[in-house]
Steps between C-alpha positions, in 0.01 A plus 500: 500500500686670791487830312123494546565557875564863415137533398315225692622593847382869476165392360438247775601741774281773355212264482534402868497865604138535369379311803610782736251763614630823343326728747631311805856484356514868430367589842750277680780628281430861584488419871804274524741630240420839351834494323358289217159671481424624153122536539531878485589463132154356436310809628663791317599557138873515586707468812835410656503240771826454690625340826700218639625309798824472704561187705804459733536163671766377734597203714780463758626218717772461767628181669725465808595166654229335286547123527320425178740719309444764235625841393594735786351781312275524190311793347298533185345813355269506195329785323235520228400827325216517249386813320250533224373777269185443300346735240175484312352734240205384296585156363875536569663334804859530617624276780842553665632291783836483689602217738821500703604217737820499710607272777808478724618214719766510775605200707807386692545186282412638149612861537308770310326450166189609309213259478273701272555765236259579220407817307199461267337775288190425292319745272197406296292727267166382362204612294161355583334380179250250631399547864738271683757466218786741436746537218818547706872547497717391795851585620679313784840556660631262762845486671671525843702779657781337701763223465370148559682172576414131493631345825642147544665311785847589378449847354281716284462607137416849368161463331332836447523877524328806356394435136645153525261360421241752379190421296338748265173391347282678242173344392189581298175308542165480679416564862193348660367687812162354619542667847719760672680210670604286205667534162638255245737636232572284195755595234608306191754772419758542773865605502712415805855624561716322757797715621804390692704822543762344738811386316563223756151348442517559122818302484315201653209522257259554793119530469497363149701780341774354271848509648675833454184686415303741716153450353277250331176576315195264490173525304193299592160491675430647841219485758460678833231438763448749785258437786424688820256314729381566855489177705298528817473827692866602540688289246596616151660300219691660212634277226661518158592223250706562187554240222733537201570270210790565252376428150851424359660289774325221698157670492349214703728592792289782652667748739309566823510787741244488784477718808243456779468748786263459800437777752343415837398831650522527883421869544563830325881480513586132554453197282637153422606413149590194294673514162551208264687548171532224241732528192585259224720606206634225278794725403615556856761240596533469875861476615630299797544143605211372293661621179369742239136435424168684520271447803200637680595800708304562821510782752280500814497779762285552811501825686340695784541871530409854402261584217404838365302625203652772284337750265 
């Protein structure tokens, strides 16, 4: 029954999007966030559409003789870079998207550490055979660039680095695009490769890869929902939800990757942002005082800073 989520959730979400006014949405989208505007592809036989956004956010605090206590110094810097490249010729569509997040934290009590690190590349090619439906192939690569640690009261554990873990996903299926703002990709034929290149992490059997090995292959069903939605005059939401079920091992335990990004535009160069990532992977055992068991992973970041569009 739970496997039906891979197909029911996209269908329900797609249905709810019909209630939106297409004309209003496209107009707001072009005014607020031109980086995701693909309407030019609807007016000419073929075209390239490209662009993106750079966000740099920072916070800093200093205390001196503060009776209530706290860190004498704390600073956090977070960055988000998005770049897309879209191509259309006749009935063929090719979407390419790159997301990069990196955050750094420095304080007198905790020292220096990263608090965000994600590199995500998505490429999807589709052929329109029935208006809003596309026969599509999808490739996704996701990893981080720098060493990461899990911190505890009495120390820390090395937990990640470049290509440890890394996820390579190749899927074939159908893509439903009722508007320029929404798409739901459904694949019953998906191959996913989990890579742990680090010998230290491979020796622990981290991220579901068998102990001593550097990779683990899974075959199953996959669904990806992408949604860009203006909210109000100067607020934009960008979201993505990925679901994966392994046919041959606990198929009812569905892996979840969800990212939600809100941009609150202040003026041309300044904006506030909120990012919420949710991950659940039944094969990822969380180390620490609570033992080795899977759990819901959450990451929440709020920022205020510089914002610039790129072409």
